[in-house]
C-alpha positions in Angstrom: 9.3 -4.9 -3.2 9.9 -3.9 1.0 8.1 -1.5 3.0 9.8 -0.2 6.1 8.5 1.3 9.1 10.2 4.7 9.5 10.3 5.5 12.7 14.4 6.2 13.4 15.2 2.7 14.3 13.5 0.9 11.6 16.1 3.0 9.8 18.8 2.7 11.2 18.3 -1.6 11.2 18.3 -1.6 7.3 21.3 1.6 6.8 22.7 -0.8 9.1 22.0 -3.8 6.7 22.6 -1.8 3.6 26.3 -0.3 5.6 27.5 -4.0 4.9 26.3 -4.4 1.3 27.5 -1.7 -0.1 30.9 -1.1 2.2 33.4 1.2 -0.6 29.5 4.1 -0.1 29.9 7.1 2.6 27.6 6.9 5.2 25.4 9.9 4.4 25.1 8.4 0.8 23.5 5.6 1.6 21.6 7.9 4.0 20.7 9.8 1.0 19.8 7.4 -1.3 17.8 5.0 1.7 16.3 8.8 2.2 15.2 8.1 -1.1 14.3 4.4 -1.5 11.1 6.0 0.8 10.3 8.6 -1.5 12.6 11.9 -0.4 14.6 14.2 -1.7 17.0 14.1 1.0 17.9 12.6 3.9 16.6 15.6 6.3 12.8 16.1 4.3 13.6 12.4 5.9 13.6 13.2 9.4 11.6 16.0 9.0 8.8 13.9 9.2 10.0 11.5 11.0 9.7 14.5 14.0 6.5 15.3 11.8 4.7 11.5 12.4 5.9 10.4 15.8 5.2 8.5 16.5 2.9 7.3 14.6 5.8 6.6 12.0 4.5 5.5 8.8 4.6 2.2 6.8 6.1 3.5 3.8 8.0 1.3 1.0 11.6 0.8 -0.4 11.9 1.7 -4.4 15.0 -0.4 -5.4 15.8 1.6 -9.0 15.1 5.0 -6.5 18.1 3.8 -4.3 20.6 3.0 -6.8 19.5 5.9 -9.1 20.5 8.1 -5.6 23.8 6.0 -5.4 24.6 7.2 -8.5 24.0 9.6 -8.7 26.1 11.1 -5.4 29.2 9.3 -7.7 28.9 5.7 -6.4 28.3 4.8 -10.4 30.3 0.5 -9.3 27.2 -0.3 -7.8 26.1 -3.6 -8.6 22.7 -2.5 -10.7 20.8 -6.0 -10.5 21.0 -5.3 -6.4 17.8 -5.0 -4.7 15.7 -4.8 -0.9 14.1 -8.0 -1.4 16.7 -10.5 -1.6 18.0 -8.8 1.8 17.3 -9.9 5.7 14.1 -8.8 6.3 14.7 -9.4 10.0 18.1 -7.5 10.4 16.6 -4.7 8.3 13.4 -4.6 9.4 10.9 -4.8 6.4 8.4 -6.6 6.4 6.8 -8.5 3.5 4.6 -7.3 1.2 3.8 -10.5 -0.4 4.4 -13.2 -3.8 3.9 -11.1 -7.1 2.3 -12.9 -10.1 3.7 -11.3 -13.0 4.3 -7.2 -14.7 0.3 -8.6 -16.7 -1.6 -7.6 -16.1 -5.4 -8.2 -17.1 -7.1 -5.2 -17.8 -10.3 -5.4 -15.6 -7.6 -6.7 -12.6 -6.7 -2.8 -13.3 -9.2 -1.3 -12.4 -9.9 -3.7 -9.8 -6.2 -3.3 -8.8 -6.1 0.7 -8.8 -9.9 0.4 -7.4 -8.6 -1.5 -4.2 -4.6 0.0 -3.6 -7.2 3.9 -4.0 -9.7 2.6 -0.6 -6.7 1.1 1.6 -4.7 4.9 0.6 -7.7 6.2 2.0 -8.2 5.3 5.4 -4.9 4.9 6.1 -4.2 9.3 5.1 -8.0 8.5 7.7 -5.6 6.5 9.8 -8.6 4.4 10.4 -5.8 1.7 10.5 -2.2 0.9 9.3 -0.6 -1.5 8.8 0.7 -2.9 11.9 -1.1 -6.6 12.6 -4.4 -5.7 15.0 -3.9 -1.9 14.6 -7.8 -0.5 14.1 -8.8 2.5 15.1 -11.5 3.7 13.3 -15.0 3.8 16.2 -18.4 2.2 15.0 -21.5 1.2 16.8 -19.7 -2.7 17.7 -16.6 -1.7 16.9 -16.1 -4.1 13.8 -15.6 -2.3 11.1 -16.0 1.4 9.4 -17.3 4.1 7.0 -14.9 6.6 4.9 -15.2 8.5 2.0 -13.3 10.0 -0.7 -13.2 11.0 -4.2 -11.1 9.8 -6.7 -8.6 11.7 -8.6 -10.9 12.4 -11.2 -13.5 13.9 -8.8 -16.1 10.2 -8.6 -17.2 10.4 -5.0 -16.5 7.0 -3.3 -17.7 4.9 -0.2 -14.8 2.4 2.3 -15.5 0.1 4.8 -13.2 -2.0 6.7 -13.7 -4.4 9.1 -11.7 -6.9 10.6 -11.3 -10.1 8.5 -10.0 -12.4 12.3 -5.5 -13.1 12.5 -4.9 -8.9 11.9 -6.4 -9.1 8.4 -9.3 -6.3 7.1 -11.8 -6.5 4.1 -12.4 -4.3 2.4 -15.4 -3.0 0.5 -15.6 0.0 -1.3 -18.4 0.8 -4.2 -18.7 4.7 -6.4 -21.1 6.5 -7.2 -23.8 4.4 -5.1 -26.2 6.4 -4.4 -28.1 6.5 -1.1 -26.2 3.2 1.1 -26.5 3.2 4.5 -24.3 3.9 6.8 -23.1 0.3 7.5 -21.3 -1.8 4.5 -25.2 -3.2 2.6 -24.0 -7.2 3.2 -25.4 -7.2 -0.8 -22.2 -5.2 -1.7 -20.8 -8.7 -1.2 -22.1 -10.4 -4.1 -24.2 -8.4 -6.1 -22.9 -7.4 -9.4 -25.7 -5.6 -11.4 -23.9 -2.1 -11.2 -24.2 1.3 -13.6 -22.8 1.8 -16.6 -20.7 4.4 -14.1 -20.4 3.0 -11.0 -18.1 0.2 -9.3 -18.4 -1.9 -6.5 -14.8 -4.3 -5.8 -14.3 -6.6 -1.9 -10.7 -7.7 -1.1 -8.4 -8.3 2.2 -5.3 -6.6 3.6 -3.2 -9.4 5.2 -1.5 -7.7 7.6 0.3 -10.4 10.3 2.8 -12.2 8.2 3.2 -8.8 5.7 1.7 -6.3 4.4 -0.9 -6.8 0.7 -3.6 -7.1 -0.8 -4.8 -11.2 0.3 -6.4 -12.8 -2.6 -6.5 -16.5 -0.8 -9.6 -15.1 1.1 -11.5 -14.1 -2.7 -12.2 -10.9 -3.8 -15.1 -9.8 -6.5 -15.6 -7.1 -8.0 -18.1 -5.0 -10.2 -17.6 -2.6 -13.0 -20.3 0.0 -15.2 -18.9 0.1 -18.5 -17.6 3.4 -18.4 -16.1 3.8 -15.1 -14.2 0.8 -15.9 -11.7 2.6 -19.1 -11.1 5.6 -16.3 -10.1 3.3 -12.7 -8.1 1.3 -14.8 -5.8 4.9 -15.9 -5.5 5.4 -12.7 -1.4 6.3 -11.6 -2.9 4.7 -7.9 0.9 3.7 -5.1 0.2 2.3 -2.4 1.2 3.8 0.3 3.1 1.3 2.0 2.0 -2.4 1.0 2.1 -4.5 -1.5 -0.1 -4.8 -4.8 0.7 -8.1 -5.6 -0.7 -10.8 -3.6 -3.3 -11.5 -6.4 -4.0 -12.8 -10.2 -6.9 -11.5 -10.6 -10.8 -10.8 -9.5 -13.3 -13.0 -9.9 
């Protein structure tokens, strides 16, 4: 799956490429289908979001199935159902690579890790501590190299996240669930200590932002989760806010 920086110019670029790819579809139909692919009910809703968020437009995933389904609803039933945004010229369409895939079968432990990491990155993005654009770090700590934020799981458990500049536009992301009394700065013990209580979890991963936007396994990942929290994390339904979640096989 690809992503798009949703500024008006980038949306126009992608639409122009889609018009060439689907010449039988009208301009208005492509606009509506593209809006659906980005998660909006209508093109008007997409435009309203652009106006409300400028100049800090979000990066959003573009969904192949939603695009094709919306074209079908509009009467364009003869479109190529095998179409994928990933087949387009990324430079011409101004699409963002969301990384390689390792298949759909994810072990349960890896699914719990994936869900916690996606949730942590999502909350960092929502709190505007960083964006998915290269070098766009916004947190403000004493050394200006790392930042901490708090959030909760959808099921209510308290969590903390730490983000640190890892060089070459990538970020090191640390997440901890139900850890009480941890210091303000991300404790070094979280990198290596895999002893957690039944309701706790610690995860360390990396977010690539130079070549695209995805969770990256090349620098190694660690994960430790307690027995009672593991099924909670595995069962979460979390969608990445504009980045890929498939750039890894399983945590160390």
